[in-house]
Phi, psi and omega in degrees: 000141178258125175251128179252137178294137173303310179299319186290319173307317174294324179292318177294318178293323173292329174299312177311309179301309177303327171281005178091008175261157170288156180224143183251142170235136185269339183239158173296327186294309180300319184298323182285324188293318181292310177306320185290313179294323181294312178299322182288336180270346183070035180264126172267142185218158166258122182257127174244105191245141170214187188294348179271333182159187181236143170256135176248113178253127186300132181291329180291326176292318187292343179274000000 
């Protein structure tokens, strides 16, 4: 069985956002890690959250 680090997963999703792609987080923990990393990098996103998870959409691409 392959186990992936949650922080590594969050960093990979942030890298996708930096490249202009949207990213999906299935859990609140991953969402919080992504938000923390985005805030520290000064990257603005639009966050669409529902009971199943959160989408992070780069603000620059959304306009």
